C-alpha positions as CSV (number, residue, x, y, z in Angstrom):
1,M,-130.5,246.5,99.9
2,T,-130.9,242.7,99.4
3,A,-134.3,241.0,99.4
4,A,-135.0,238.9,102.4
5,K,-135.0,235.1,101.9
6,A,-138.4,233.4,102.1
7,P,-139.0,231.5,105.4
8,G,-137.5,228.0,105.2
9,S,-135.2,228.7,102.3
10,S,-131.7,228.3,103.7
11,A,-129.5,228.0,100.6
12,E,-129.0,229.6,97.2
13,P,-130.2,227.5,94.2
14,D,-126.6,226.6,93.3
15,S,-125.3,226.1,96.8
16,P,-123.9,222.6,97.8
17,D,-126.9,222.1,100.2
18,A,-129.4,222.9,97.4
19,I,-127.7,220.6,95.0
20,R,-127.6,217.7,97.6
21,R,-131.3,218.2,98.3
22,A,-132.2,218.2,94.6
23,T,-130.1,215.1,94.0
24,A,-131.7,213.3,96.9
25,A,-135.2,214.2,95.6
26,A,-134.3,213.0,92.1
27,L,-133.0,209.7,93.5
28,E,-136.1,209.2,95.6
29,R,-138.4,209.9,92.7
30,L,-136.4,207.6,90.4
31,A,-136.3,204.8,93.0
32,R,-140.1,205.0,93.4
33,E,-140.7,204.9,89.7
34,Q,-138.1,202.3,88.7
35,L,-137.6,200.0,91.7
36,P,-140.4,197.5,91.0
37,R,-139.2,197.0,87.4
38,L,-135.5,196.7,88.3
39,L,-136.2,194.3,91.1
40,G,-138.3,192.1,88.8
41,L,-135.5,192.1,86.3
42,A,-132.9,191.2,88.9
43,R,-135.1,188.4,90.4
44,R,-135.4,186.8,87.0
45,L,-131.7,186.8,86.5
46,L,-130.8,185.6,90.1
47,F,-133.8,183.5,91.3
48,A,-133.0,184.8,94.9
49,E,-134.7,187.8,96.6
50,E,-131.7,189.0,98.7
51,E,-129.3,188.7,95.8
52,A,-131.7,190.6,93.6
53,R,-132.0,193.4,96.1
54,A,-128.3,193.6,96.5
55,A,-127.8,193.8,92.7
56,V,-130.3,196.7,92.5
57,R,-128.5,198.6,95.3
58,E,-125.2,198.1,93.4
59,A,-126.9,199.4,90.3
60,F,-128.2,202.6,91.9
61,A,-124.6,203.2,93.2
62,E,-123.1,202.6,89.8
63,A,-125.6,204.7,87.9
64,S,-125.1,207.6,90.3
65,R,-121.4,207.4,89.7
66,Q,-122.0,207.7,86.0
67,G,-123.8,211.0,86.3
68,P,-126.8,212.8,88.0
69,L,-129.9,210.7,88.4
70,D,-132.2,213.5,87.3
71,R,-131.0,213.2,83.7
72,P,-133.3,211.7,81.1
73,D,-130.9,208.7,80.5
74,A,-131.0,207.6,84.1
75,P,-133.6,204.8,83.7
76,E,-131.6,203.3,80.9
77,R,-128.4,203.6,82.9
78,L,-130.1,201.9,85.8
79,E,-131.4,199.0,83.7
80,S,-127.9,198.4,82.3
81,A,-126.3,198.6,85.7
82,T,-128.9,196.2,87.2
83,V,-128.3,193.7,84.4
84,R,-124.5,193.9,84.9
85,A,-124.7,193.6,88.7
86,A,-127.1,190.7,88.5
87,L,-125.1,188.8,85.9
88,L,-121.9,189.1,87.9
89,R,-123.7,187.8,91.0
90,A,-125.3,185.0,89.0
91,R,-121.9,183.9,87.7
92,R,-120.5,183.8,91.2
93,L,-123.5,181.9,92.5
94,N,-123.7,179.4,89.6
95,P,-120.2,178.7,88.4
96,V,-121.2,176.1,85.9
97,E,-118.3,174.3,84.3
98,T,-120.3,172.1,81.9
99,K,-119.7,172.7,78.2
100,I,-122.8,173.4,76.2
101,E,-122.0,170.6,73.7
102,A,-122.5,168.1,76.5
103,L,-126.0,169.3,77.0
104,L,-127.2,169.4,73.4
105,P,-129.1,166.5,71.8
106,R,-127.1,164.1,69.8
107,F,-127.8,163.1,66.2
108,I,-126.8,160.1,64.1
109,E,-125.3,160.3,60.6
110,D,-128.6,160.5,58.8
111,G,-129.6,163.6,60.8
112,H,-132.1,161.9,63.1
113,H,-132.0,162.1,66.9
114,E,-129.7,159.5,68.5
115,R,-132.7,158.8,70.9
116,H,-136.2,159.5,69.8
117,P,-137.4,162.6,71.7
118,P,-140.2,162.1,74.2
119,D,-143.8,163.4,73.7
120,W,-144.0,167.0,75.0
121,S,-147.7,167.4,74.4
122,D,-148.9,165.9,77.7
123,L,-147.7,168.3,80.4
124,G,-151.1,169.6,81.4
125,A,-151.4,167.8,84.8
126,N,-147.8,168.5,85.9
127,R,-147.3,172.0,84.4
128,G,-146.1,173.4,87.8
129,E,-143.6,170.6,88.2
130,A,-142.4,171.1,84.6
131,L,-141.8,174.8,85.2
132,R,-139.8,174.1,88.3
133,A,-137.8,171.5,86.3
134,A,-137.2,174.0,83.5
135,R,-136.0,176.6,86.0
136,D,-133.6,174.1,87.5
137,A,-132.4,173.1,84.0
138,V,-131.6,176.7,83.2
139,R,-129.2,176.8,86.2
140,W,-127.2,174.0,84.6
141,L,-126.5,176.0,81.5
142,P,-123.0,177.6,81.0
143,P,-123.1,181.4,81.8
144,D,-123.2,182.6,78.1
145,E,-126.2,180.5,77.2
146,R,-127.9,180.9,80.5
147,E,-127.7,184.7,80.3
148,A,-129.0,184.8,76.7
149,L,-131.9,182.6,77.6
150,V,-132.9,184.5,80.8
151,L,-132.6,188.0,79.2
152,R,-134.6,187.0,76.1
153,D,-137.1,184.3,77.3
154,V,-137.5,185.1,81.0
155,T,-137.2,188.8,81.3
156,G,-138.7,189.4,77.8
157,L,-136.1,191.9,76.5
158,D,-135.9,192.2,72.7
159,D,-132.9,190.9,70.8
160,D,-131.1,194.2,70.4
161,T,-131.5,195.2,74.1
162,A,-130.4,191.7,75.4
163,A,-127.4,191.7,73.0
164,R,-126.4,195.2,74.1
165,H,-126.5,194.1,77.8
166,L,-124.3,191.1,77.0
167,G,-121.9,193.0,74.8
168,V,-122.5,190.9,71.7
169,D,-124.2,191.4,68.4
170,P,-127.8,190.2,67.9
171,E,-126.7,187.3,65.7
172,E,-124.4,185.9,68.4
173,L,-127.2,186.4,70.9
174,K,-129.5,184.3,68.7
175,R,-126.8,181.5,68.4
176,R,-126.5,181.4,72.2
177,L,-130.3,181.4,72.6
178,Q,-130.7,178.5,70.2
179,R,-128.1,176.4,72.0
180,A,-129.6,177.3,75.4
181,R,-133.1,176.3,74.3
182,R,-131.9,173.0,72.8
183,A,-129.9,172.2,76.0
184,V,-132.8,172.9,78.3
185,R,-135.0,170.7,76.2
186,G,-132.4,168.0,76.4
187,L,-132.1,168.3,80.2
188,L,-135.9,167.9,80.5
189,E,-136.1,164.8,78.3
190,A,-134.9,162.3,80.9
191,P,-137.5,163.3,83.6
192,L,-140.1,163.4,80.9
193,R,-139.2,159.8,79.8
194,R,-139.4,158.6,83.4
195,G,-142.8,160.2,83.8
196,D,-141.6,162.7,86.5
197,L,-143.1,165.6,84.4
């Protein structure tokens, strides 16, 4: 004689219905815990709310194809998938053709700047305008440098994590980051000289 099922239990623990319910519950819990962080990451990479939300949806779909979302590695898979989805969207939205060399400061033979850099110490009154100008300057960077700068300086990922997301070693990440920072500085020099910042 078999024991009667408890009221409300309609499936065995390993039945397809039970597995689907457990998967849905794991997905809901993971989304509740991870969504704010992942959306923040995607927003910093894309600068656009709808694009960021679309990237996170794609990330959840990709991560779930890689394996169950109740596994301990699910948050890491989701972060990686979010970065990949956001970077792909950013490349489509900002297909910059400029070469990084064109954005870097120029130097004369003795090692000095071709043009004396402006004074960066007096941005206090126009800090908000300077931040907007810096964000616009980042969009002019070629994808390799833009991605390194955003992952490291905007999202705050460490060198190893940012390098892993970009598929490069940490030394290459640092080279891209250095070029990106110098290029952004160069892009901001003209408005600073004009007094726009």
